[in-house]
C-alpha positions as CSV (number, residue, x, y, z in Angstrom):
1,M,-1.2,5.8,15.3
2,L,-2.5,1.8,16.0
3,Y,-4.4,1.4,12.2
4,P,-1.0,0.4,10.6
5,A,-0.5,-2.1,13.5
6,A,-4.3,-3.2,13.0
7,L,-3.4,-3.5,9.4
8,I,-0.5,-6.0,10.7
9,V,-2.8,-7.9,12.7
10,V,-5.4,-8.5,9.7
11,S,-2.8,-9.6,7.5
12,V,-1.6,-12.4,9.7
13,Y,-4.7,-14.5,7.9
14,G,-3.0,-13.3,4.2
15,W,0.5,-14.9,5.2
16,A,-0.7,-17.9,6.8
17,S,-3.0,-19.4,3.9
18,I,-1.2,-17.5,0.9
19,G,2.6,-17.1,1.8
20,F,4.5,-14.1,3.0
21,H,7.0,-12.1,0.4
22,V,9.2,-10.5,3.1
23,H,10.5,-7.8,0.2
24,T,7.5,-6.5,-0.7
25,A,6.0,-6.8,2.6
26,F,9.0,-4.4,3.7
27,Q,8.2,-1.7,1.1
28,T,4.4,-2.0,2.0
29,L,5.3,-2.1,5.7
30,V,8.0,1.2,4.9
31,A,5.5,3.3,3.2
32,L,2.9,2.8,5.5
33,L,5.7,4.2,8.5
34,S,7.1,6.8,6.3
35,G,3.4,8.3,5.6
36,I,2.8,8.7,9.5
37,S,6.4,9.6,10.3
38,C,5.6,12.6,7.5
39,L,2.2,13.0,9.8
40,I,4.0,13.1,13.2
41,S,6.8,15.6,11.9
42,L,4.3,17.8,11.0
43,D,2.7,17.7,14.5
44,I,6.3,18.0,15.9
45,A,7.4,20.7,13.8
46,F,5.0,22.7,13.4
47,R,2.3,22.6,16.5
48,L,5.1,21.4,19.4
49,K,8.1,23.5,18.3
50,Q,6.4,26.4,16.4
51,L,8.8,26.5,13.7
52,D,7.9,28.9,11.4
53,W,5.1,27.5,9.3
54,A,5.3,30.7,6.3
55,Y,9.3,29.8,5.9
56,A,8.6,26.0,5.7
57,I,5.8,27.6,2.6
58,R,8.7,29.7,1.1
59,L,11.2,26.7,0.9
60,V,8.2,24.5,-0.9
61,V,7.6,27.7,-3.2
62,I,11.2,27.6,-4.0
63,A,11.8,24.0,-4.4
64,Y,8.9,23.5,-7.1
65,W,10.0,26.5,-8.9
66,V,13.3,24.7,-9.3
67,S,11.3,21.9,-10.3
68,F,9.4,23.7,-12.6
69,G,12.4,25.2,-14.3
70,I,13.9,22.2,-14.6
71,G,10.9,21.0,-16.6
72,V,11.5,23.7,-18.6
73,L,14.9,23.1,-19.9
74,E,13.6,19.8,-20.5
75,F,11.0,20.7,-22.6
76,L,14.3,22.6,-24.7
77,A,15.8,18.8,-24.7
78,V,12.9,16.9,-26.2
79,H,12.9,19.2,-28.6
80,G,16.4,18.7,-29.8
81,H,17.9,22.1,-28.1
82,A,19.5,21.4,-25.3
83,P,21.7,18.2,-25.6
84,A,23.6,18.4,-22.6
85,V,20.4,18.5,-20.5
86,T,19.9,15.2,-21.9
87,W,23.2,14.1,-21.3
88,L,23.0,14.7,-17.6
89,A,19.1,13.7,-17.3
90,R,20.3,10.3,-18.7
91,R,23.6,10.1,-15.9
92,V,21.6,11.7,-13.0
93,L,17.9,10.5,-12.4
94,K,17.1,6.9,-11.4
95,R,13.9,6.8,-13.8
96,N,14.8,9.0,-17.2
97,Y,11.8,10.2,-19.7
98,V,14.1,12.5,-21.4
99,P,14.3,13.7,-24.3
100,N,10.8,11.5,-24.8
101,H,9.2,13.4,-21.8
102,V,9.5,16.2,-19.9
103,Q,9.2,14.4,-16.6
104,F,10.3,17.8,-14.3
105,L,12.2,16.0,-11.2
106,F,9.4,13.5,-10.7
107,A,10.2,9.8,-10.7
108,E,7.1,9.9,-13.6
109,P,5.5,12.1,-15.7
110,S,2.2,11.3,-14.8
111,Y,2.9,12.6,-11.0
112,V,2.9,16.1,-11.8
113,G,-1.1,16.2,-10.6
114,M,-0.5,14.4,-7.2
115,H,2.2,17.5,-6.5
116,V,0.3,20.2,-8.1
117,F,-2.6,19.4,-7.0
118,G,-2.3,16.9,-3.7
119,V,0.0,19.7,-2.1
120,L,0.4,23.0,-3.6
121,M,-2.9,23.9,-4.4
122,P,-4.0,23.0,-0.7
123,L,-1.4,25.1,0.4
124,Y,-3.3,28.0,-1.3
125,W,-6.2,27.2,0.4
126,L,-5.0,27.3,3.5
127,T,-2.7,30.3,3.4
128,K,-4.3,32.7,0.7
129,R,-0.8,33.4,-0.7
130,K,-0.4,34.6,-3.7
131,R,2.6,33.3,-4.8
132,V,1.7,29.8,-4.0
133,A,-1.7,30.5,-6.6
134,V,0.6,31.7,-9.2
135,L,3.3,28.6,-8.6
136,T,-0.2,26.2,-8.9
137,L,-1.3,27.8,-12.0
138,S,2.0,28.1,-13.8
139,Y,3.0,24.6,-12.8
140,A,-0.5,23.3,-14.0
141,L,-1.1,25.4,-17.4
142,G,3.2,25.2,-17.8
143,A,2.9,21.3,-17.6
144,A,-0.3,21.2,-19.8
145,A,1.3,23.2,-22.8
146,M,4.3,21.5,-22.9
147,G,2.6,18.2,-23.5
148,V,3.7,16.5,-20.3
149,G,0.8,13.8,-20.3
150,V,-2.9,13.1,-20.7
151,R,-3.4,13.1,-16.7
152,I,-2.1,15.9,-16.0
153,L,-4.9,17.7,-18.6
154,I,-7.6,15.8,-17.0
155,D,-6.3,16.8,-13.0
156,T,-6.1,20.0,-14.3
157,V,-9.9,20.4,-15.4
158,V,-10.9,18.6,-12.3
159,A,-8.9,20.9,-9.9
160,L,-10.0,23.8,-11.4
161,L,-13.6,22.9,-10.9
162,L,-13.1,22.2,-7.4
163,W,-10.8,25.4,-6.5
164,L,-13.7,27.5,-8.3
165,V,-15.9,26.1,-5.9
166,V,-13.7,26.7,-2.8
167,A,-12.6,30.4,-3.9
168,V,-16.7,31.5,-4.6
169,N,-19.2,32.8,-2.1
170,L,-21.9,30.8,-3.1
171,H,-24.2,32.8,-0.3
172,R,-25.2,35.1,-3.4
173,L,-26.9,34.3,-6.3
174,S,-25.1,36.4,-8.8
175,N,-21.9,34.4,-7.5
176,I,-24.0,31.2,-8.3
177,V,-24.3,32.4,-11.7
178,I,-20.5,33.3,-12.0
179,T,-19.7,29.9,-11.0
180,I,-21.8,27.8,-13.2
181,A,-20.3,29.9,-15.8
182,G,-16.8,29.2,-14.7
183,L,-17.5,25.4,-14.2
184,G,-18.9,25.5,-17.7
185,T,-16.1,27.7,-19.3
186,V,-13.5,25.4,-17.2
187,G,-14.9,22.4,-18.6
188,I,-16.1,22.9,-22.0
189,G,-12.5,24.5,-22.6
190,G,-10.8,21.0,-20.9
191,S,-12.8,18.4,-22.8
192,V,-11.4,20.7,-26.0
193,M,-8.1,20.5,-25.2
194,M,-8.4,16.9,-24.4
195,L,-9.9,15.9,-27.8
196,H,-7.0,17.2,-29.6
197,N,-4.8,15.3,-27.8
198,P,-3.3,12.5,-29.7
199,R,-3.6,9.8,-27.0
200,I,-6.9,10.8,-26.4
201,E,-7.8,10.9,-30.2
202,S,-6.1,7.3,-30.3
203,M,-8.7,5.9,-27.5
204,L,-11.6,7.6,-29.1
205,A,-10.8,6.3,-32.6
206,N,-9.1,3.0,-31.8
207,G,-11.4,1.9,-28.2
208,P,-10.1,2.7,-24.7
209,V,-8.6,-1.3,-24.4
210,N,-6.8,-0.6,-28.0
211,G,-6.3,3.2,-28.6
212,D,-2.9,3.7,-25.7
213,F,-0.4,1.0,-25.1
214,S,0.1,3.0,-21.0
215,A,-3.8,3.4,-20.6
216,V,-4.1,-0.9,-21.2
217,A,-1.4,-1.3,-19.0
218,R,-2.8,0.7,-16.1
219,L,-6.1,-0.9,-16.7
220,F,-4.9,-4.5,-16.8
221,R,-2.4,-3.7,-13.6
222,A,-6.4,-2.7,-11.7
223,L,-8.0,-5.5,-13.4
224,A,-6.1,-8.9,-12.5
225,P,-6.3,-8.2,-8.6
226,A,-9.6,-7.4,-9.0
227,E,-10.5,-10.3,-10.7
228,A,-8.7,-12.3,-7.9
229,W,-11.3,-10.9,-5.5
230,K,-14.3,-12.4,-7.5
231,T,-13.3,-16.0,-7.1
232,D,-11.9,-15.3,-3.4
233,W,-14.3,-13.4,-1.0
234,V,-12.8,-14.3,1.9
235,H,-9.1,-12.7,0.9
236,F,-11.3,-10.1,-0.6
237,L,-12.7,-9.2,2.6
238,F,-9.6,-9.2,4.9
239,G,-7.1,-9.1,2.7
240,F,-4.2,-11.2,1.3
241,G,-1.8,-10.1,3.5
242,I,0.7,-6.9,3.1
243,G,3.1,-7.9,0.5
244,N,1.1,-10.6,-1.4
245,L,-0.3,-8.2,-4.3
246,K,2.0,-10.0,-6.1
247,D,0.2,-13.4,-5.7
248,A,-3.7,-11.2,-6.1
249,I,-2.1,-10.6,-9.5
250,A,-0.7,-13.9,-10.5
251,R,-4.2,-15.5,-9.2
252,G,-6.3,-13.0,-11.6
253,Y,-3.9,-12.6,-14.4
254,E,-5.6,-15.1,-16.7
255,S,-9.2,-13.9,-16.2
256,A,-8.4,-10.1,-16.6
257,V,-6.8,-11.1,-20.2
258,Q,-9.8,-12.9,-21.0
259,T,-11.9,-10.0,-19.8
260,L,-9.7,-7.5,-22.1
261,T,-9.6,-10.0,-24.7
262,S,-13.5,-10.4,-24.8
263,M,-13.6,-6.4,-24.8
264,G,-11.5,-6.3,-28.1
265,G,-8.3,-5.7,-26.6
266,K,-5.1,-7.6,-27.4
267,P,-3.4,-7.5,-23.9
268,Q,-0.8,-10.2,-25.2
269,S,0.5,-8.0,-27.3
270,N,1.1,-5.2,-24.5
271,E,4.7,-5.7,-23.5
272,E,4.2,-4.6,-20.3
273,I,1.1,-6.8,-19.6
274,R,2.9,-9.8,-20.9
275,L,6.0,-9.0,-18.7
276,L,3.3,-8.6,-15.4
277,G,2.8,-12.5,-15.9
278,N,6.1,-13.1,-15.3
279,P,7.4,-10.4,-13.5
280,P,11.1,-9.1,-14.3
281,G,11.3,-8.6,-10.1
282,D,9.3,-7.2,-7.1
283,H,9.6,-3.5,-8.2
284,Y,7.4,-4.4,-11.2
285,I,4.6,-5.2,-9.2
286,F,2.2,-2.4,-8.8
287,T,-1.1,-1.3,-9.7
288,M,-1.3,2.6,-9.9
289,S,-4.3,2.7,-7.8
290,A,-4.0,3.3,-4.0
291,Y,-7.5,1.5,-3.8
292,V,-6.4,-1.6,-6.0
293,D,-3.7,-1.7,-3.2
294,A,-5.1,-1.5,-0.2
295,I,-8.2,-3.6,-0.9
296,T,-5.9,-6.5,-1.8
297,E,-3.5,-6.1,0.7
298,F,-5.6,-5.1,4.1
299,G,-9.1,-6.2,2.3
300,L,-12.0,-4.3,1.7
301,L,-13.5,-4.3,5.6
302,M,-9.9,-2.4,6.7
303,C,-10.4,-0.1,4.1
304,L,-13.5,0.4,4.7
305,T,-12.5,0.9,8.5
306,G,-9.6,3.3,7.5
307,V,-12.6,5.5,5.7
308,L,-14.5,5.7,9.3
309,L,-11.7,6.6,11.0
310,L,-10.8,9.7,8.5
311,L,-14.7,11.0,8.7
312,M,-14.9,10.3,12.2
313,H,-11.5,12.8,12.5
314,I,-12.8,15.1,10.4
315,T,-16.0,15.2,12.4
316,R,-14.4,15.6,15.9
317,N,-11.9,18.4,14.8
318,R,-15.3,20.1,13.3
319,A,-13.7,20.5,9.9
320,W,-16.5,20.4,7.9
321,N,-16.9,22.5,5.9
322,K,-16.9,23.8,1.8
323,M,-13.1,23.2,1.8
324,T,-13.1,20.4,3.3
325,V,-15.5,18.9,1.0
326,C,-13.3,19.7,-2.2
327,W,-9.8,18.8,-0.3
328,V,-11.4,15.1,0.1
329,I,-12.7,15.1,-2.6
330,L,-9.4,16.1,-4.6
331,L,-7.7,13.3,-2.7
332,V,-10.4,11.1,-3.7
333,Y,-9.8,11.3,-7.1
334,L,-6.2,11.9,-7.1
335,Y,-5.2,8.6,-5.7
336,I,-7.2,6.7,-8.4
337,Q,-4.1,6.7,-10.2
338,F,-1.9,7.0,-7.7
339,E,-0.6,4.1,-5.0
340,G,2.1,6.0,-2.8
341,Y,1.2,5.2,0.7
342,A,3.8,7.4,2.0
343,F,3.3,10.6,-0.4
344,Y,2.1,13.1,1.7
345,A,-1.2,14.6,0.4
346,L,-3.2,12.4,2.5
347,W,-0.7,13.3,5.6
348,L,-0.9,16.9,5.5
349,F,-4.9,16.6,5.1
350,I,-5.1,14.7,8.2
351,W,-2.6,17.1,10.0
352,V,-4.9,20.0,9.3
353,V,-7.9,18.5,10.4
354,G,-6.3,18.3,13.5
355,T,-4.7,21.8,14.0
356,R,-8.4,23.4,13.7
357,V,-7.3,26.0,11.8
358,Y,-10.3,26.0,9.6
359,G,-12.3,29.8,9.1
360,Q,-9.3,31.3,10.2
361,K,-7.1,33.9,8.0
362,G,-4.7,32.5,6.5
363,D,-2.5,35.4,4.6
364,S,0.4,35.3,6.8
365,G,0.8,31.8,8.0
366,E,0.7,32.9,11.4
367,Q,-2.4,30.6,12.7
368,L,-0.5,27.8,11.7
369,S,3.1,28.6,12.9
370,A,1.3,29.3,16.1
371,L,0.1,25.8,16.7
């Protein structure tokens, strides 16, 4: 609980040496406080008040099935078979991608993996409920089949590999053989599926810096602040200050352009990159990577401190096991392309580790609700 306060104290250096932006600092602070509030809410609901964990799981399942159903309707709209859905989406959704892409009820189509594998799959690991497993697989495979995006294909392959490792008892030689075969099948099958994706084909044909508009823009958003780190080691270590991501991007902008150009790219022909040089507003300042955001605003030392605190939390609660390791790997992977501090995947993990429910039967969810 004191860690966010420590981030504020360390940010005083960045604010004094670079400046203080009220709006962007407020955004980051609200995200951090929202994440902490999520953690506190879980503890109050299920440990202190002992509310019904199984009932909460049912609500989550219903909510995501509704979201998936809307995604099916959006898929029909994309192919011109449901104009009413397109009309409604344009008037209801704050960030609308219909009828160009299926987005379910998420702000971005690429956020599907965060929900399916950051929340639903860990909930299945905890509860062993078949309905959660069916929902998770249906959502992942359905999103891939509906062509939601490249990331859901990659996320699905990575997550299924980790799912196999958690699900199979590796104490038997036969199970090890089956796991290796399964990993190979998922890996090869996923690779074949990705290689037939138009965006992947374009990147293979034209190179990683010319093959896809969105991928290059995402790369640039991470590269610009990283270029600023290279020329300012003090702020790299102690942070540019909460809310000062925009300053780091501005400092590293030209160097990032030169780097991509030297790799054969044409960053100035990318409208998103051009706008980042003169942002239309603070809403345009983001990197799509929690690690780049955190290192830039909080500094490398505080980020390493956060990692150490998390590892100490797992160790103190004696929660190290196969599922923990796979869950940590999954979270590390998912946050590479997702910068939302408030999203509850991380906070759910922290809370579950603190409940010490590992190794108990989770089929009915009674252990968690009894806390």
